[in-house]
Residue frames as a rotation matrix with the C-alpha (Angstrom) as fourth column:
MET 1
0.877 -0.193 -0.439 23.14
0.028 0.935 -0.354 142.74
0.479 0.298 0.826 -106.34
THR 2
0.680 -0.706 0.197 26.05
-0.337 -0.062 0.939 141.69
-0.651 -0.706 -0.280 -104.15
ASP 3
0.081 -0.755 -0.651 29.40
-0.996 -0.030 -0.090 140.98
0.048 0.655 -0.754 -105.70
TRP 4
0.808 0.251 -0.533 29.68
-0.329 0.943 -0.054 137.35
0.489 0.219 0.844 -106.80
ARG 5
-0.115 -0.964 -0.238 33.19
-0.121 0.251 -0.960 137.28
0.986 -0.082 -0.146 -105.31
ASP 6
-0.153 0.135 0.979 31.68
-0.967 -0.223 -0.121 137.49
0.202 -0.965 0.165 -101.84
SER 7
0.839 0.534 0.109 30.70
-0.544 0.827 0.137 133.83
-0.017 -0.175 0.985 -102.28
LEU 8
0.386 -0.785 -0.484 34.41
-0.017 0.519 -0.855 132.91
0.922 0.338 0.187 -102.53
ASP 9
0.040 -0.357 0.933 34.92
-0.926 -0.363 -0.099 133.69
0.374 -0.861 -0.346 -98.83
GLY 10
0.442 0.070 0.894 36.26
-0.687 0.667 0.287 130.68
-0.577 -0.741 0.343 -97.00
LEU 11
0.990 -0.138 0.026 37.74
0.119 0.730 -0.672 128.98
0.074 0.669 0.740 -100.05
PRO 12
0.279 -0.958 -0.074 41.47
0.624 0.122 0.772 128.25
-0.730 -0.261 0.631 -100.19
LEU 13
0.017 -0.370 -0.929 43.56
-0.371 -0.865 0.337 130.79
-0.928 0.339 -0.152 -102.11
GLU 14
-0.903 -0.413 0.118 44.16
-0.067 0.407 0.911 128.42
-0.424 0.815 -0.395 -105.04
SER 15
-0.365 0.855 0.368 40.42
0.902 0.423 -0.089 127.84
-0.232 0.299 -0.926 -105.45
ARG 16
0.391 0.467 -0.793 39.72
0.320 -0.877 -0.359 131.58
-0.863 -0.113 -0.492 -105.28
LEU 17
-0.369 -0.639 -0.675 42.28
-0.464 -0.502 0.730 132.28
-0.805 0.582 -0.111 -107.98
LYS 18
-0.926 0.080 0.368 40.88
0.325 0.664 0.674 129.53
-0.190 0.744 -0.641 -110.20
ALA 19
0.028 0.998 -0.049 37.35
0.870 -0.049 -0.491 130.85
-0.492 -0.029 -0.870 -109.66
LEU 20
0.217 -0.029 -0.976 38.50
-0.170 -0.985 -0.008 134.30
-0.961 0.168 -0.219 -110.82
LEU 21
-0.808 -0.549 -0.212 40.03
-0.346 0.152 0.926 132.69
-0.476 0.822 -0.313 -113.90
VAL 22
-0.620 0.661 0.422 36.83
0.738 0.674 0.029 130.76
-0.265 0.330 -0.906 -114.54
TYR 23
0.316 0.757 -0.571 34.81
0.479 -0.647 -0.593 133.99
-0.819 -0.087 -0.567 -114.36
GLU 24
-0.115 -0.443 -0.889 37.12
-0.509 -0.742 0.436 135.76
-0.853 0.503 -0.140 -116.81
LEU 25
-0.953 -0.274 0.130 37.11
-0.053 0.573 0.818 132.90
-0.299 0.772 -0.561 -119.30
ALA 26
-0.379 0.892 0.246 33.34
0.876 0.432 -0.214 132.45
-0.297 0.135 -0.945 -119.17
SER 27
0.322 0.538 -0.779 32.62
0.297 -0.839 -0.456 136.18
-0.899 -0.085 -0.430 -119.34
ASP 28
-0.538 -0.558 -0.631 34.73
-0.485 -0.407 0.774 136.43
-0.689 0.723 -0.052 -122.49
ARG 29
-0.984 0.078 0.157 32.68
0.166 0.709 0.685 133.69
-0.058 0.700 -0.711 -124.13
VAL 30
-0.369 0.929 0.041 29.06
0.790 0.290 0.540 134.31
0.490 0.231 -0.840 -123.12
PRO 31
-0.926 0.060 -0.374 28.49
0.200 -0.760 -0.618 137.86
-0.321 -0.647 0.692 -121.83
GLY 32
-0.574 0.761 -0.302 24.82
-0.759 -0.633 -0.152 138.77
-0.307 0.142 0.941 -121.76
ALA 33
-0.679 0.316 -0.663 23.69
-0.229 0.767 0.599 135.24
0.698 0.558 -0.449 -122.62
PRO 34
0.445 0.888 0.118 20.67
-0.479 0.125 0.869 133.69
0.757 -0.443 0.481 -120.90
LEU 35
0.221 -0.346 0.912 21.31
-0.971 0.013 0.240 132.45
-0.095 -0.938 -0.333 -117.37
GLU 36
0.850 0.120 0.512 21.09
-0.139 0.990 -0.002 128.79
-0.508 -0.069 0.859 -118.38
VAL 37
0.808 -0.578 0.115 23.81
0.251 0.161 -0.955 129.31
0.533 0.800 0.275 -120.99
THR 38
0.203 -0.773 0.602 26.11
-0.655 -0.564 -0.503 131.23
0.728 -0.292 -0.621 -118.66
THR 39
0.465 0.009 0.885 25.62
-0.809 0.412 0.420 128.69
-0.361 -0.911 0.199 -115.88
SER 40
0.955 -0.107 0.278 26.54
0.203 0.917 -0.343 125.85
-0.218 0.383 0.897 -118.23
ALA 41
0.584 -0.775 0.242 29.61
0.046 -0.265 -0.963 127.76
0.810 0.574 -0.119 -119.43
VAL 42
0.179 -0.512 0.840 30.80
-0.909 -0.412 -0.057 128.56
0.375 -0.754 -0.539 -115.90
ARG 43
0.680 0.126 0.722 30.27
-0.499 0.801 0.330 124.96
-0.537 -0.585 0.608 -114.81
ALA 44
0.936 -0.334 0.111 32.19
0.310 0.634 -0.708 123.63
0.166 0.698 0.697 -117.81
VAL 45
0.316 -0.863 0.396 35.15
-0.250 -0.478 -0.842 125.94
0.915 0.167 -0.366 -117.24
ALA 46
0.290 -0.175 0.941 35.13
-0.957 -0.081 0.280 125.26
0.028 -0.981 -0.190 -113.49
THR 47
0.887 0.072 0.456 35.20
-0.126 0.988 0.090 121.53
-0.444 -0.137 0.885 -114.14
ALA 48
0.763 -0.635 0.124 38.04
0.313 0.195 -0.930 121.95
0.566 0.748 0.347 -116.62
GLU 49
0.082 -0.740 0.667 39.98
-0.529 -0.600 -0.600 123.87
0.844 -0.304 -0.441 -113.95
GLY 50
-0.520 -0.301 -0.799 39.43
0.319 0.800 -0.509 121.09
0.792 -0.520 -0.320 -111.41
LEU 51
-0.884 0.276 0.377 36.85
-0.467 -0.543 -0.698 122.97
0.011 -0.793 0.609 -109.33
ASP 52
-0.679 0.728 0.100 33.55
0.605 0.631 -0.485 121.69
-0.416 -0.269 -0.869 -107.97
PRO 53
-0.860 0.322 0.396 30.89
0.139 -0.599 0.789 123.05
0.491 0.733 0.471 -110.38
THR 54
0.126 0.951 -0.281 28.21
0.674 0.126 0.728 122.87
0.728 -0.281 -0.625 -107.65
GLN 55
-0.611 -0.409 -0.678 29.82
0.781 -0.451 -0.431 125.53
-0.130 -0.793 0.595 -105.44
PRO 56
0.326 0.835 -0.443 27.58
0.745 -0.515 -0.424 128.55
-0.582 -0.192 -0.790 -104.65
TRP 57
-0.188 -0.456 -0.870 29.91
-0.130 -0.866 0.482 130.97
-0.974 0.204 0.104 -106.45
VAL 58
-0.844 -0.127 0.521 29.17
0.451 0.358 0.818 129.27
-0.291 0.925 -0.245 -109.79
GLY 59
0.047 0.960 0.277 25.56
0.997 -0.060 0.039 130.43
0.054 0.275 -0.960 -109.82
ALA 60
0.524 0.097 -0.846 26.50
0.399 -0.906 0.143 133.88
-0.752 -0.412 -0.514 -108.56
ALA 61
-0.516 -0.791 -0.329 29.19
-0.037 -0.364 0.931 134.30
-0.856 0.493 0.159 -111.23
ALA 62
-0.680 0.332 0.654 26.83
0.731 0.374 0.570 133.03
-0.055 0.866 -0.497 -113.93
ALA 63
0.428 0.882 -0.198 24.17
0.869 -0.462 -0.179 135.57
-0.249 -0.095 -0.964 -112.90
ARG 64
0.243 -0.423 -0.873 26.72
0.028 -0.897 0.442 138.39
-0.970 -0.132 -0.206 -113.11
ILE 65
-0.810 -0.567 0.149 27.95
0.125 0.083 0.989 137.25
-0.573 0.819 0.004 -116.54
SER 66
-0.309 0.792 0.527 24.37
0.951 0.273 0.149 136.99
-0.026 0.547 -0.837 -117.77
ALA 67
0.601 0.568 -0.563 23.79
0.618 -0.776 -0.124 140.60
-0.507 -0.273 -0.817 -116.68
LEU 68
-0.388 -0.815 -0.431 26.76
0.214 -0.534 0.818 141.89
-0.897 0.225 0.381 -118.69
PRO 69
0.403 0.496 -0.769 26.08
-0.644 -0.444 -0.623 143.62
-0.650 0.747 0.141 -121.99
ALA 70
0.630 -0.128 0.766 26.37
0.483 0.838 -0.256 141.24
-0.609 0.531 0.589 -124.93
GLN 71
-0.260 -0.811 -0.524 29.31
-0.188 -0.490 0.851 141.84
-0.947 0.320 -0.025 -127.22
ALA 72
0.700 0.414 -0.582 28.89
-0.621 -0.048 -0.782 142.29
-0.352 0.909 0.223 -130.94
PRO 73
0.706 -0.458 0.540 30.57
0.508 0.859 0.064 139.58
-0.493 0.229 0.839 -132.98
VAL 74
-0.020 -0.812 -0.583 33.98
-0.309 -0.549 0.776 140.47
-0.951 0.196 -0.240 -134.34
PRO 75
0.838 0.337 -0.430 33.94
-0.491 0.120 -0.863 140.51
-0.239 0.934 0.266 -138.15
SER 76
0.450 -0.693 0.564 36.24
0.454 0.721 0.523 137.96
-0.769 0.021 0.639 -139.72
ARG 77
0.188 -0.510 -0.839 39.01
-0.739 -0.636 0.222 139.03
-0.647 0.578 -0.497 -142.02
VAL 78
0.701 0.098 0.706 39.14
0.301 0.857 -0.418 137.07
-0.646 0.506 0.572 -145.23
């Protein structure tokens, strides 16, 4: 698997930085989730950050996040 960041080549610096932020935010929320879920999450965060959610990096980032190990839920403190 190639690095999803390779698909950021050619984008302006601001868009690259936002894409990295989008990846971090989405990977914190849905690591290891099915591809459809991660793609929706990445698209939603990208849109919220003012990026085009149809860019090729969105699918590549979603595939990488989907391949991450799922995190166990953090127990709540009552």
